[in-house]
HTML snippet that shows the backbone in 3Dmol.js (N, CA, C, O; Angstrom):
<script src="https://3Dmol.org/build/3Dmol-min.js"></script>
<div id="view" style="width:600px;height:400px;position:relative"></div>
<script>
const pdb = `
ATOM      1  N   MET A   1      93.258 124.506  81.566  1.00  0.00           N
ATOM      2  CA  MET A   1      92.572 123.258  81.835  1.00  0.00           C
ATOM      3  C   MET A   1      93.506 122.064  81.628  1.00  0.00           C
ATOM      4  O   MET A   1      93.476 121.109  82.403  1.00  0.00           O
ATOM      5  N   LEU A   2      94.322 122.118  80.600  1.00  0.00           N
ATOM      6  CA  LEU A   2      95.259 121.026  80.324  1.00  0.00           C
ATOM      7  C   LEU A   2      96.268 120.880  81.458  1.00  0.00           C
ATOM      8  O   LEU A   2      96.623 119.766  81.842  1.00  0.00           O
ATOM      9  N   GLN A   3      96.726 122.010  81.990  1.00  0.00           N
ATOM     10  CA  GLN A   3      97.668 121.970  83.104  1.00  0.00           C
ATOM     11  C   GLN A   3      97.034 121.305  84.327  1.00  0.00           C
ATOM     12  O   GLN A   3      97.695 120.543  85.033  1.00  0.00           O
ATOM     13  N   HIS A   4      95.767 121.589  84.575  1.00  0.00           N
ATOM     14  CA  HIS A   4      95.048 120.987  85.704  1.00  0.00           C
ATOM     15  C   HIS A   4      94.976 119.465  85.526  1.00  0.00           C
ATOM     16  O   HIS A   4      95.156 118.711  86.483  1.00  0.00           O
ATOM     17  N   SER A   5      94.716 119.033  84.318  1.00  0.00           N
ATOM     18  CA  SER A   5      94.635 117.607  84.011  1.00  0.00           C
ATOM     19  C   SER A   5      95.981 116.927  84.225  1.00  0.00           C
ATOM     20  O   SER A   5      96.044 115.824  84.767  1.00  0.00           O
ATOM     21  N   ARG A   6      97.042 117.575  83.806  1.00  0.00           N
ATOM     22  CA  ARG A   6      98.391 117.016  84.001  1.00  0.00           C
ATOM     23  C   ARG A   6      98.732 116.920  85.480  1.00  0.00           C
ATOM     24  O   ARG A   6      99.318 115.936  85.932  1.00  0.00           O
ATOM     25  N   SER A   7      98.363 117.942  86.219  1.00  0.00           N
ATOM     26  CA  SER A   7      98.631 117.958  87.651  1.00  0.00           C
ATOM     27  C   SER A   7      97.874 116.830  88.347  1.00  0.00           C
ATOM     28  O   SER A   7      98.430 116.144  89.205  1.00  0.00           O
ATOM     29  N   ARG A   8      96.623 116.640  87.986  1.00  0.00           N
ATOM     30  CA  ARG A   8      95.820 115.567  88.575  1.00  0.00           C
ATOM     31  C   ARG A   8      96.422 114.210  88.223  1.00  0.00           C
ATOM     32  O   ARG A   8      96.490 113.317  89.067  1.00  0.00           O
ATOM     33  N   SER A   9      96.849 114.063  86.996  1.00  0.00           N
ATOM     34  CA  SER A   9      97.454 112.806  86.551  1.00  0.00           C
ATOM     35  C   SER A   9      98.722 112.513  87.344  1.00  0.00           C
ATOM     36  O   SER A   9      98.962 111.369  87.733  1.00  0.00           O
ATOM     37  N   ARG A  10      99.530 113.535  87.584  1.00  0.00           N
ATOM     38  CA  ARG A  10     100.766 113.377  88.342  1.00  0.00           C
ATOM     39  C   ARG A  10     100.470 112.956  89.782  1.00  0.00           C
ATOM     40  O   ARG A  10     101.161 112.106  90.345  1.00  0.00           O
ATOM     41  N   ILE A  11      99.456 113.547  90.358  1.00  0.00           N
ATOM     42  CA  ILE A  11      99.071 113.209  91.741  1.00  0.00           C
ATOM     43  C   ILE A  11      98.587 111.763  91.813  1.00  0.00           C
ATOM     44  O   ILE A  11      98.974 111.028  92.722  1.00  0.00           O
ATOM     45  N   LEU A  12      97.754 111.354  90.876  1.00  0.00           N
ATOM     46  CA  LEU A  12      97.245 109.983  90.872  1.00  0.00           C
ATOM     47  C   LEU A  12      98.368 108.968  90.715  1.00  0.00           C
ATOM     48  O   LEU A  12      98.332 107.897  91.322  1.00  0.00           O
ATOM     49  N   LYS A  13      99.360 109.301  89.907  1.00  0.00           N
ATOM     50  CA  LYS A  13     100.490 108.382  89.722  1.00  0.00           C
ATOM     51  C   LYS A  13     101.260 108.186  91.019  1.00  0.00           C
ATOM     52  O   LYS A  13     101.785 107.102  91.269  1.00  0.00           O
ATOM     53  N   THR A  14     101.332 109.214  91.839  1.00  0.00           N
ATOM     54  CA  THR A  14     102.056 109.077  93.101  1.00  0.00           C
ATOM     55  C   THR A  14     101.211 108.354  94.152  1.00  0.00           C
ATOM     56  O   THR A  14     101.759 107.698  95.037  1.00  0.00           O
ATOM     57  N   LEU A  15      99.892 108.467  94.064  1.00  0.00           N
ATOM     58  CA  LEU A  15      99.022 107.821  95.041  1.00  0.00           C
ATOM     59  C   LEU A  15      98.754 106.362  94.701  1.00  0.00           C
ATOM     60  O   LEU A  15      98.585 105.537  95.599  1.00  0.00           O
ATOM     61  N   TYR A  16      98.715 106.039  93.421  1.00  0.00           N
ATOM     62  CA  TYR A  16      98.370 104.689  92.991  1.00  0.00           C
ATOM     63  C   TYR A  16      99.625 103.961  92.550  1.00  0.00           C
ATOM     64  O   TYR A  16     100.316 104.392  91.627  1.00  0.00           O
ATOM     65  N   ASN A  17      99.910 102.867  93.210  1.00  0.00           N
ATOM     66  CA  ASN A  17     101.057 102.054  92.852  1.00  0.00           C
ATOM     67  C   ASN A  17     100.527 100.698  92.399  1.00  0.00           C
ATOM     68  O   ASN A  17      99.851 100.005  93.159  1.00  0.00           O
ATOM     69  N   GLN A  18     100.833 100.325  91.168  1.00  0.00           N
ATOM     70  CA  GLN A  18     100.310  99.086  90.609  1.00  0.00           C
ATOM     71  C   GLN A  18     100.775  97.867  91.408  1.00  0.00           C
ATOM     72  O   GLN A  18     100.045  96.880  91.505  1.00  0.00           O
ATOM     73  N   LYS A  19     101.966  97.923  91.973  1.00  0.00           N
ATOM     74  CA  LYS A  19     102.451  96.819  92.805  1.00  0.00           C
ATOM     75  C   LYS A  19     101.552  96.639  94.033  1.00  0.00           C
ATOM     76  O   LYS A  19     101.284  95.514  94.455  1.00  0.00           O
ATOM     77  N   ASP A  20     101.096  97.749  94.595  1.00  0.00           N
ATOM     78  CA  ASP A  20     100.176  97.665  95.737  1.00  0.00           C
ATOM     79  C   ASP A  20      98.873  96.998  95.324  1.00  0.00           C
ATOM     80  O   ASP A  20      98.318  96.190  96.070  1.00  0.00           O
ATOM     81  N   ALA A  21      98.390  97.333  94.148  1.00  0.00           N
ATOM     82  CA  ALA A  21      97.141  96.746  93.667  1.00  0.00           C
ATOM     83  C   ALA A  21      97.290  95.239  93.498  1.00  0.00           C
ATOM     84  O   ALA A  21      96.393  94.480  93.864  1.00  0.00           O
ATOM     85  N   LYS A  22      98.414  94.808  92.950  1.00  0.00           N
ATOM     86  CA  LYS A  22      98.649  93.378  92.783  1.00  0.00           C
ATOM     87  C   LYS A  22      98.697  92.684  94.142  1.00  0.00           C
ATOM     88  O   LYS A  22      98.138  91.600  94.308  1.00  0.00           O
ATOM     89  N   GLY A  23      99.351  93.294  95.092  1.00  0.00           N
ATOM     90  CA  GLY A  23      99.420  92.736  96.441  1.00  0.00           C
ATOM     91  C   GLY A  23      98.043  92.653  97.084  1.00  0.00           C
ATOM     92  O   GLY A  23      97.725  91.677  97.763  1.00  0.00           O
ATOM     93  N   PHE A  24      97.239  93.666  96.870  1.00  0.00           N
ATOM     94  CA  PHE A  24      95.878  93.698  97.411  1.00  0.00           C
ATOM     95  C   PHE A  24      95.056  92.554  96.825  1.00  0.00           C
ATOM     96  O   PHE A  24      94.343  91.861  97.551  1.00  0.00           O
ATOM     97  N   ILE A  25      95.156  92.360  95.530  1.00  0.00           N
ATOM     98  CA  ILE A  25      94.412  91.287  94.864  1.00  0.00           C
ATOM     99  C   ILE A  25      94.874  89.927  95.376  1.00  0.00           C
ATOM    100  O   ILE A  25      94.054  89.049  95.643  1.00  0.00           O
ATOM    101  N   LYS A  26      96.182  89.753  95.513  1.00  0.00           N
ATOM    102  CA  LYS A  26      96.703  88.482  96.015  1.00  0.00           C
ATOM    103  C   LYS A  26      96.245  88.233  97.451  1.00  0.00           C
ATOM    104  O   LYS A  26      95.864  87.117  97.802  1.00  0.00           O
ATOM    105  N   LEU A  27      96.285  89.257  98.261  1.00  0.00           N
ATOM    106  CA  LEU A  27      95.899  89.123  99.664  1.00  0.00           C
ATOM    107  C   LEU A  27      94.437  88.721  99.796  1.00  0.00           C
ATOM    108  O   LEU A  27      94.115  87.799 100.545  1.00  0.00           O
ATOM    109  N   PHE A  28      93.561  89.393  99.086  1.00  0.00           N
ATOM    110  CA  PHE A  28      92.143  89.101  99.204  1.00  0.00           C
ATOM    111  C   PHE A  28      91.736  87.859  98.421  1.00  0.00           C
ATOM    112  O   PHE A  28      90.649  87.327  98.647  1.00  0.00           O
ATOM    113  N   GLY A  29      92.569  87.389  97.518  1.00  0.00           N
ATOM    114  CA  GLY A  29      92.295  86.151  96.809  1.00  0.00           C
ATOM    115  C   GLY A  29      92.842  84.930  97.531  1.00  0.00           C
ATOM    116  O   GLY A  29      92.535  83.797  97.159  1.00  0.00           O
ATOM    117  N   LEU A  30      93.645  85.152  98.557  1.00  0.00           N
ATOM    118  CA  LEU A  30      94.289  84.057  99.276  1.00  0.00           C
ATOM    119  C   LEU A  30      93.299  83.047  99.867  1.00  0.00           C
ATOM    120  O   LEU A  30      93.517  81.845  99.714  1.00  0.00           O
ATOM    121  N   PRO A  31      92.226  83.477 100.532  1.00  0.00           N
ATOM    122  CA  PRO A  31      91.288  82.485 101.072  1.00  0.00           C
ATOM    123  C   PRO A  31      90.708  81.572  99.987  1.00  0.00           C
ATOM    124  O   PRO A  31      90.528  80.377 100.221  1.00  0.00           O
ATOM    125  N   LEU A  32      90.420  82.112  98.824  1.00  0.00           N
ATOM    126  CA  LEU A  32      89.895  81.287  97.733  1.00  0.00           C
ATOM    127  C   LEU A  32      90.934  80.284  97.251  1.00  0.00           C
ATOM    128  O   LEU A  32      90.619  79.131  96.958  1.00  0.00           O
ATOM    129  N   LYS A  33      92.165  80.740  97.176  1.00  0.00           N
ATOM    130  CA  LYS A  33      93.249  79.862  96.735  1.00  0.00           C
ATOM    131  C   LYS A  33      93.467  78.723  97.732  1.00  0.00           C
ATOM    132  O   LYS A  33      93.631  77.569  97.336  1.00  0.00           O
ATOM    133  N   VAL A  34      93.468  79.050  99.013  1.00  0.00           N
ATOM    134  CA  VAL A  34      93.654  78.041 100.055  1.00  0.00           C
ATOM    135  C   VAL A  34      92.499  77.048 100.031  1.00  0.00           C
ATOM    136  O   VAL A  34      92.716  75.840 100.134  1.00  0.00           O
ATOM    137  N   GLN A  35      91.281  77.545  99.896  1.00  0.00           N
ATOM    138  CA  GLN A  35      90.120  76.668  99.848  1.00  0.00           C
ATOM    139  C   GLN A  35      90.194  75.718  98.651  1.00  0.00           C
ATOM    140  O   GLN A  35      89.840  74.545  98.768  1.00  0.00           O
ATOM    141  N   ALA A  36      90.645  76.212  97.521  1.00  0.00           N
ATOM    142  CA  ALA A  36      90.778  75.370  96.334  1.00  0.00           C
ATOM    143  C   ALA A  36      91.808  74.276  96.559  1.00  0.00           C
ATOM    144  O   ALA A  36      91.611  73.141  96.125  1.00  0.00           O
ATOM    145  N   LEU A  37      92.907  74.603  97.233  1.00  0.00           N
ATOM    146  CA  LEU A  37      93.930  73.597  97.528  1.00  0.00           C
ATOM    147  C   LEU A  37      93.404  72.537  98.496  1.00  0.00           C
ATOM    148  O   LEU A  37      93.677  71.347  98.338  1.00  0.00           O
ATOM    149  N   VAL A  38      92.650  72.982  99.494  1.00  0.00           N
ATOM    150  CA  VAL A  38      92.070  72.038 100.472  1.00  0.00           C
ATOM    151  C   VAL A  38      91.076  71.124  99.766  1.00  0.00           C
ATOM    152  O   VAL A  38      91.097  69.913  99.982  1.00  0.00           O
ATOM    153  N   ASP A  39      90.217  71.676  98.934  1.00  0.00           N
ATOM    154  CA  ASP A  39      89.236  70.873  98.211  1.00  0.00           C
ATOM    155  C   ASP A  39      89.908  69.897  97.259  1.00  0.00           C
ATOM    156  O   ASP A  39      89.420  68.784  97.063  1.00  0.00           O
ATOM    157  N   LYS A  40      91.007  70.300  96.676  1.00  0.00           N
ATOM    158  CA  LYS A  40      91.725  69.458  95.724  1.00  0.00           C
ATOM    159  C   LYS A  40      92.303  68.215  96.425  1.00  0.00           C
ATOM    160  O   LYS A  40      92.362  67.134  95.839  1.00  0.00           O
ATOM    161  N   LYS A  41      92.720  68.386  97.666  1.00  0.00           N
ATOM    162  CA  LYS A  41      93.324  67.279  98.419  1.00  0.00           C
ATOM    163  C   LYS A  41      92.279  66.264  98.899  1.00  0.00           C
ATOM    164  O   LYS A  41      92.634  65.143  99.263  1.00  0.00           O
ATOM    165  N   ARG A  42      91.022  66.639  98.901  1.00  0.00           N
ATOM    166  CA  ARG A  42      89.952  65.737  99.379  1.00  0.00           C
ATOM    167  C   ARG A  42      89.615  64.699  98.356  1.00  0.00           C
ATOM    168  O   ARG A  42      88.742  63.863  98.589  1.00  0.00           O
TER     169      ARG A  42
END
`;
const viewer = $3Dmol.createViewer("view");
viewer.addModel(pdb, "pdb");
viewer.setStyle({}, {cartoon: {color: "spectrum"}});
viewer.zoomTo();
viewer.render();
</script>
């Protein structure tokens, strides 16, 4: 069972890249950021 857990953990590490997650958050947060800048200039 422990070996199965290690194998799953290894697979998840290769599939999940924290840099990708940060990029995803930045990308989907961009409209809010732009809107805040536009509102600030008004």
